[in-house]
C-alpha positions as CSV (number, residue, x, y, z in Angstrom):
1,M,139.0,199.7,48.6
2,R,141.9,197.3,48.5
3,L,140.8,193.7,47.7
4,F,144.2,192.1,48.1
5,P,146.0,192.9,51.4
6,S,149.3,194.7,51.3
7,S,151.0,193.1,54.3
8,L,153.5,190.2,53.7
9,R,151.8,188.2,56.4
10,W,148.3,188.1,54.9
11,R,149.6,187.8,51.3
12,T,151.7,184.8,52.3
13,L,148.7,183.3,54.2
14,I,146.4,183.7,51.1
15,V,149.0,182.1,48.8
16,I,149.6,179.2,51.1
17,A,145.9,178.7,51.8
18,A,145.1,178.8,48.1
19,A,147.9,176.3,47.4
20,L,146.6,174.1,50.2
21,V,143.1,174.1,48.8
22,V,144.3,173.2,45.3
23,S,146.6,170.5,46.6
24,Q,143.8,169.0,48.8
25,A,141.4,169.1,45.9
26,A,143.9,167.2,43.7
27,A,144.6,164.8,46.6
28,L,140.9,164.1,47.1
29,Y,140.4,163.4,43.5
30,L,143.3,161.0,43.3
31,L,142.2,159.4,46.6
32,H,138.7,158.9,45.2
33,E,139.9,157.5,41.9
34,Y,142.7,155.2,43.1
35,V,141.8,154.4,46.7
36,T,138.3,155.1,47.9
37,H,136.4,153.9,44.8
38,P,138.3,150.7,44.4
39,R,138.0,149.9,48.1
40,Y,134.3,150.7,48.1
41,T,133.8,148.4,45.1
42,T,135.6,145.6,46.9
43,R,133.7,146.2,50.1
44,V,130.4,146.1,48.3
45,G,131.4,143.0,46.4
46,H,132.3,141.2,49.6
47,F,129.0,142.2,51.3
48,V,127.0,141.1,48.3
49,S,128.7,137.8,48.4
50,H,127.9,137.6,52.1
51,L,124.2,138.3,51.3
52,K,124.3,135.4,48.7
53,T,125.5,133.1,51.5
54,I,122.7,134.3,53.8
55,R,120.1,133.8,51.1
56,A,121.4,130.3,50.4
57,A,121.3,129.5,54.1
58,L,117.7,130.8,54.4
59,G,116.6,128.6,51.5
60,A,118.4,125.4,52.7
61,L,117.8,125.4,56.4
62,D,114.6,124.0,58.1
63,A,112.6,126.2,60.4
64,P,114.4,125.5,63.7
65,Q,117.8,125.9,62.1
66,R,116.7,129.0,60.3
67,A,115.5,130.6,63.6
68,R,118.9,129.8,65.2
69,F,120.7,131.2,62.1
70,I,118.7,134.4,62.3
71,D,119.5,134.8,66.0
72,D,123.2,134.2,65.3
73,M,123.2,136.9,62.5
74,V,121.7,139.5,64.9
75,R,124.0,138.6,67.7
76,Q,127.3,138.2,65.8
77,E,127.0,140.6,62.9
78,G,124.1,143.0,63.7
79,I,122.2,141.9,60.6
80,R,118.4,141.5,61.2
81,I,116.4,139.0,59.1
82,M,112.6,138.9,59.1
83,P,110.0,137.6,56.7
84,V,108.3,140.1,54.4
85,R,104.7,140.7,55.6
86,G,103.7,143.2,52.9
87,D,102.5,146.0,55.1
88,E,105.9,147.5,55.9
89,K,106.2,151.2,55.2
90,M,109.3,151.3,53.0
91,Q,110.6,153.5,50.3
92,P,113.4,152.9,47.8
93,A,116.8,154.0,48.9
94,E,118.5,156.9,47.1
95,T,120.0,156.3,43.7
96,E,123.0,158.5,44.2
97,L,126.4,157.2,44.9
98,P,127.5,155.3,46.9
99,T,124.1,153.6,47.7
100,G,123.1,153.6,44.0
101,F,126.1,151.5,43.2
102,F,125.1,149.0,45.9
103,R,121.5,148.9,44.5
104,Q,122.8,148.1,41.1
105,R,125.0,145.2,42.4
106,I,122.0,143.8,44.4
107,R,119.7,143.8,41.4
108,E,122.5,142.3,39.1
109,T,123.1,139.5,41.6
110,F,119.6,138.7,42.9
111,G,117.4,139.7,40.0
112,P,115.0,142.6,39.5
113,D,112.8,141.6,42.4
114,A,115.6,142.4,44.9
115,E,115.6,146.0,46.0
116,V,117.2,148.3,48.6
117,Y,114.9,150.3,50.8
118,V,114.8,152.6,53.8
119,R,112.0,152.5,56.4
120,R,110.1,155.8,56.7
121,A,110.0,155.6,60.4
122,D,113.8,155.5,60.4
123,S,114.3,158.2,57.9
124,G,111.6,160.6,59.0
125,G,110.5,160.8,55.4
126,R,114.0,161.7,54.2
127,R,116.7,159.8,52.4
128,G,119.8,158.8,54.2
129,A,118.5,156.6,57.0
130,A,121.1,154.8,59.1
131,T,119.7,151.3,58.3
132,L,119.3,149.8,54.8
133,W,116.7,147.1,54.1
134,V,117.2,144.6,51.3
135,R,114.2,142.7,50.0
136,M,115.7,139.3,49.3
137,P,113.7,136.7,47.3
138,T,114.4,133.1,48.2
139,A,113.1,129.8,47.0
140,G,110.3,130.0,49.6
141,D,109.4,133.3,51.2
142,D,110.9,136.8,50.7
143,Y,112.9,138.1,53.6
144,W,114.0,141.6,54.8
145,I,117.6,141.8,55.6
146,A,118.4,144.9,57.6
147,F,121.9,146.1,58.3
148,P,123.7,149.4,59.2
149,R,124.6,151.6,56.3
150,E,128.2,151.6,57.5
151,R,128.6,148.0,56.3
152,I,128.8,149.3,52.7
153,E,129.8,152.9,53.0
154,R,131.6,155.4,55.2
155,D,130.6,159.0,55.4
156,P,133.7,160.9,54.4
157,V,132.4,164.4,55.1
158,M,133.5,164.7,58.7
159,A,136.9,163.3,57.9
160,L,137.3,165.7,55.0
161,L,136.2,168.7,57.1
162,T,138.6,167.6,59.8
163,W,141.4,167.1,57.3
164,G,140.8,170.5,55.7
165,A,140.5,172.4,59.0
166,L,143.6,170.7,60.3
167,G,145.5,171.5,57.1
168,L,144.4,175.1,57.1
169,A,145.3,175.5,60.8
170,I,148.8,174.1,60.1
171,A,149.1,176.4,57.1
172,I,148.1,179.4,59.2
173,A,150.5,178.5,62.0
174,A,153.4,177.9,59.6
175,T,152.7,181.2,57.8
176,F,152.7,183.2,61.0
177,F,155.9,181.5,62.1
178,V,157.7,182.1,58.8
179,V,156.4,185.7,58.4
180,H,157.3,186.5,62.0
181,R,160.8,185.4,61.3
182,L,160.9,187.7,58.3
183,N,158.9,190.6,59.7
184,R,161.0,191.0,62.9
185,P,164.2,192.0,61.2
186,L,162.3,193.9,58.5
187,A,160.4,195.9,61.2
188,E,163.6,196.7,63.0
189,L,165.1,197.8,59.7
190,A,162.1,200.0,59.0
191,R,162.3,201.7,62.5
192,A,166.0,202.3,62.0
193,A,165.4,203.8,58.6
194,A,162.7,206.1,60.0
195,R,165.0,207.3,62.7
196,I,167.7,208.1,60.2
197,G,165.2,209.9,58.1
198,K,164.3,212.1,61.1
199,G,168.0,212.8,61.8
200,G,168.5,210.2,64.5
201,D,171.4,207.8,65.0
202,P,169.9,204.4,65.6
203,A,172.0,201.4,66.8
204,P,173.0,198.9,64.1
205,V,170.2,196.6,63.1
206,S,170.6,192.9,64.0
207,E,171.9,190.8,61.1
208,T,169.6,187.8,61.7
209,G,167.1,185.8,59.7
210,P,167.4,184.3,56.2
211,S,170.5,185.1,54.1
212,E,168.6,187.7,52.0
213,I,167.4,189.6,55.1
214,R,170.9,189.4,56.6
215,A,172.3,190.8,53.4
216,V,169.8,193.7,53.5
217,A,170.6,194.4,57.2
218,R,174.3,194.3,56.5
219,A,174.0,196.7,53.6
220,F,171.8,199.0,55.7
221,N,174.4,199.1,58.5
222,E,177.2,199.8,56.1
223,M,175.1,202.6,54.5
224,K,174.4,204.1,58.0
225,E,178.2,204.1,58.8
226,D,178.9,205.7,55.4
227,L,176.3,208.4,56.1
228,R,177.7,209.0,59.6
229,E,181.3,209.2,58.2
230,S,180.1,211.6,55.5
231,E,178.3,213.7,58.0
232,R,181.4,213.8,60.2
233,G,183.4,214.8,57.2
234,R,181.0,217.7,56.4
235,A,180.9,218.8,60.0
236,T,184.7,218.8,60.2
237,F,185.0,220.7,57.0
238,L,182.4,223.4,57.9
239,A,183.8,223.7,61.4
240,G,187.2,224.3,60.0
241,V,185.9,226.8,57.5
242,S,183.9,228.6,60.2
243,H,186.9,228.6,62.5
244,D,189.2,230.0,59.8
245,L,186.6,232.7,59.0
246,R,186.2,233.8,62.6
247,T,189.7,235.3,62.9
248,P,189.7,237.6,59.8
249,L,186.1,238.6,60.7
250,A,187.2,239.5,64.2
251,R,190.1,241.5,62.8
252,L,187.9,243.3,60.3
253,R,185.5,244.1,63.1
254,L,188.3,245.6,65.1
255,E,189.6,247.6,62.2
256,V,186.2,249.0,61.4
257,E,185.6,250.1,64.9
258,M,189.1,251.8,64.9
259,L,187.9,253.8,61.9
260,E,185.5,255.8,64.1
261,G,185.8,259.4,63.3
262,R,187.6,258.9,60.0
263,I,184.7,257.6,57.9
264,D,181.0,258.4,57.7
265,A,179.2,257.0,60.9
266,D,176.4,255.5,58.8
267,A,178.9,253.7,56.6
268,Q,180.7,252.4,59.7
269,R,177.5,251.1,61.2
270,G,176.6,249.4,57.9
271,M,180.0,247.7,57.8
272,V,179.6,246.5,61.4
273,Q,176.1,245.2,60.6
274,D,177.5,243.3,57.6
275,L,180.1,241.7,59.7
276,E,177.5,240.7,62.3
277,D,175.4,239.2,59.5
278,M,178.4,237.2,58.3
279,N,178.9,235.9,61.9
280,A,175.2,235.0,62.0
281,I,175.5,233.0,58.8
282,I,178.5,231.1,60.3
283,D,176.5,230.4,63.4
284,Q,173.7,229.0,61.3
285,F,176.1,226.7,59.4
286,I,177.4,225.4,62.7
287,D,173.9,224.9,64.1
288,Y,172.8,223.1,61.0
289,M,175.8,220.7,61.2
290,R,175.2,219.8,64.8
291,T,173.9,216.3,65.5
292,E,171.0,216.8,67.8
293,A,170.5,213.0,68.2
294,A,173.7,212.9,70.2
295,E,172.1,214.9,73.0
296,P,170.4,212.6,75.6
297,P,166.6,213.2,76.2
298,A,165.6,214.7,79.4
299,P,162.3,216.0,80.9
300,V,161.5,219.4,79.5
301,S,158.9,222.0,80.4
302,L,157.8,223.4,77.1
303,A,156.3,226.6,78.7
304,E,159.5,227.3,80.6
305,L,161.7,226.7,77.6
306,A,159.6,229.0,75.5
307,R,159.7,231.7,78.2
308,S,163.5,231.6,78.4
309,C,163.8,231.8,74.6
310,A,161.4,234.8,74.5
311,E,163.4,236.6,77.2
312,R,166.6,236.0,75.3
313,A,165.0,237.3,72.1
314,A,163.7,240.3,73.9
315,R,167.2,241.1,75.2
316,G,168.3,241.0,71.6
317,G,165.8,243.8,70.7
318,A,162.8,241.8,69.6
319,S,159.3,242.5,70.9
320,V,157.9,239.2,72.2
321,A,154.7,238.6,74.1
322,C,153.9,235.2,75.7
323,E,150.7,233.2,76.1
324,L,152.1,230.1,77.8
325,A,149.7,227.4,79.0
326,D,151.0,224.5,81.2
327,V,152.1,221.5,79.1
328,P,153.0,218.1,80.7
329,P,156.8,217.5,80.7
330,L,158.2,216.2,77.5
331,M,161.1,213.7,77.1
332,A,163.1,215.8,74.7
333,R,166.5,217.2,73.9
334,P,166.6,220.6,75.6
335,L,169.3,222.2,73.6
336,A,167.8,221.1,70.3
337,L,164.4,222.4,71.3
338,K,165.9,225.7,72.3
339,R,167.6,225.9,68.9
340,L,164.2,225.3,67.3
341,V,162.4,228.1,69.2
342,D,165.3,230.5,68.8
343,N,165.3,230.0,65.0
344,L,161.6,230.5,64.8
345,L,161.8,233.7,66.9
346,A,164.8,235.0,64.8
347,N,162.9,234.2,61.6
348,A,159.9,236.2,62.8
349,A,162.0,239.1,64.0
350,R,164.0,239.2,60.7
351,H,161.1,239.0,58.2
352,A,158.1,240.4,60.1
353,G,159.1,242.9,62.7
354,G,156.6,244.2,65.1
355,E,155.3,242.2,68.1
356,I,155.9,238.5,68.1
357,L,153.6,236.2,70.1
358,I,154.8,232.9,71.4
359,R,152.1,230.4,72.6
360,T,152.0,227.0,74.1
361,A,149.0,224.7,74.5
362,V,147.8,221.1,74.6
363,E,145.5,220.3,71.7
364,G,144.4,217.0,70.2
365,G,146.6,214.9,72.5
366,Q,149.7,216.9,71.4
367,A,151.9,219.6,72.8
368,R,151.7,222.7,70.6
369,L,154.2,225.6,70.4
370,S,153.4,228.5,68.1
371,V,155.3,231.6,67.1
372,L,153.0,234.2,65.5
373,D,153.8,237.4,63.7
374,R,152.1,240.0,61.6
375,G,154.5,239.9,58.7
376,P,153.8,239.2,55.0
377,G,153.3,235.5,55.7
378,I,154.3,232.6,53.4
379,P,152.2,231.4,50.5
380,A,151.0,227.8,50.9
381,S,152.7,226.9,47.7
382,Q,156.2,227.8,49.1
383,V,156.0,226.2,52.5
384,A,157.6,222.9,51.5
385,R,160.3,224.7,49.6
386,L,161.2,227.0,52.4
387,K,161.8,224.1,54.8
388,Q,164.7,223.0,52.6
389,P,168.2,224.0,53.5
390,F,169.7,227.2,51.9
391,T,166.3,228.4,50.7
392,R,164.8,231.9,51.2
393,R,161.9,233.7,49.7
394,D,163.0,236.0,46.8
395,E,161.6,239.1,48.4
396,A,163.4,238.3,51.7
397,R,166.9,238.2,50.2
398,S,167.7,241.9,50.1
399,G,168.8,243.4,53.4
400,S,168.3,240.2,55.4
401,S,171.0,238.1,57.1
402,G,171.0,234.3,57.3
403,A,171.7,231.5,54.9
404,G,168.2,230.1,54.7
405,L,168.8,227.4,57.3
406,G,166.6,228.5,60.2
407,L,163.4,226.8,59.1
408,A,165.4,223.7,57.9
409,I,166.9,223.4,61.4
410,A,163.5,223.8,63.1
411,D,161.9,221.3,60.8
412,R,164.7,218.7,61.4
413,V,164.5,219.2,65.2
414,A,160.7,218.8,65.2
415,A,161.0,215.6,63.1
416,L,163.7,214.3,65.5
417,H,161.2,214.5,68.3
418,G,158.4,212.8,66.3
419,G,156.7,216.1,65.7
420,V,156.0,218.3,62.7
421,L,156.5,222.0,61.8
422,E,153.7,223.7,60.0
423,L,153.8,227.2,58.5
424,L,150.2,228.5,58.5
425,A,148.5,231.7,57.6
426,R,147.6,233.6,60.8
427,P,144.0,234.9,61.0
428,G,144.1,238.7,60.4
429,G,147.4,238.5,58.5
430,G,150.8,237.2,59.2
431,L,152.3,233.8,59.8
432,E,151.9,231.1,62.5
433,A,154.9,228.7,62.8
434,R,153.3,225.8,64.7
435,V,155.3,222.9,66.1
436,S,153.2,219.8,67.2
437,L,155.0,217.3,69.5
438,P,153.7,214.0,70.9
439,L,153.1,214.2,74.6
440,G,155.5,212.1,76.6
441,G,157.7,211.8,73.4
């Protein structure tokens, strides 16, 4: 199980979120030490001074003036003042910060008899009531002074949560924006590289984005052009060699046929067969150097294409049976698919002999084409090797024509169409060459 995601988007998001959390923690610490705590100390000091003024007024005013003063405090400042009766259900306020600091200042200023309380009816038996009560001793009676807790403290939790959530949302949005700008050209580059790997010829990728991405895209486009030029050079070279070989081979064929009656008939047939094998090798070279990607896609009936290839193979002397189920039309390159099927049939006829079965079907959401024979088959350990160009099984070299390109051509055409060529053991003996193609692809 992967604990750390592999995509650039999520890795960037995690790094930015972690950096944001660390930076916010440092910012909160500095804010508390240099802003919040000093401001809170000043606010508490101002309010304690205000309470000293209130206590002095309560001790100096006569009864009518005191009553008016108490009414003014309620109306103007929201501070309630009432005499202590002794039966109030109070409990000491919490000692934790920030209320604990306020309690300490109250007792330092007004003496040990002054205390900060909360009323049980307000708190429901819990600490943290919205109203604080200060028992204030005066020269005469003791008074309760009740005021909102916000006069001395502010609850920072909601502000911090809002700040953190907003910062995280901004980080996520910025991450997706930045990574999207990076991922778009990279995704285009990955698709183009995949198409080249399958033998395609994609359009040049856009050279957009940051300078590093543009440099990669530019290098990729240059590499693609170099590969195309190299492929054109190889194709031209092989086409020239093949063309130059055709003429002497045709002349040799004519001369061998003119020897009829002057040499042994079996020797003559062997020479003709050797010349035909050489022509077949040249044809395979030409087929391998063709660029199937240049052929435009068109709707193809896989069953009809397989039937025409089987009939053509039968005219060449192969024994081919068909089990062709209807397959939805595929957007494919018809000539390339014909080349694929022809190579599989020729490979089966060359190495297996006997009856060949060609089958089409739809299985697992894919179009399947299989060429089955009863030959010696291919060991699983050699399948990957035999798909490489110019590779043949050792036991198939003697007496067989071909340059070892048939399976390589078939594998390349299958990959070009987004499919795969599998060489499987056929139940009862033999080989099944199975091509799986995506429907509609």
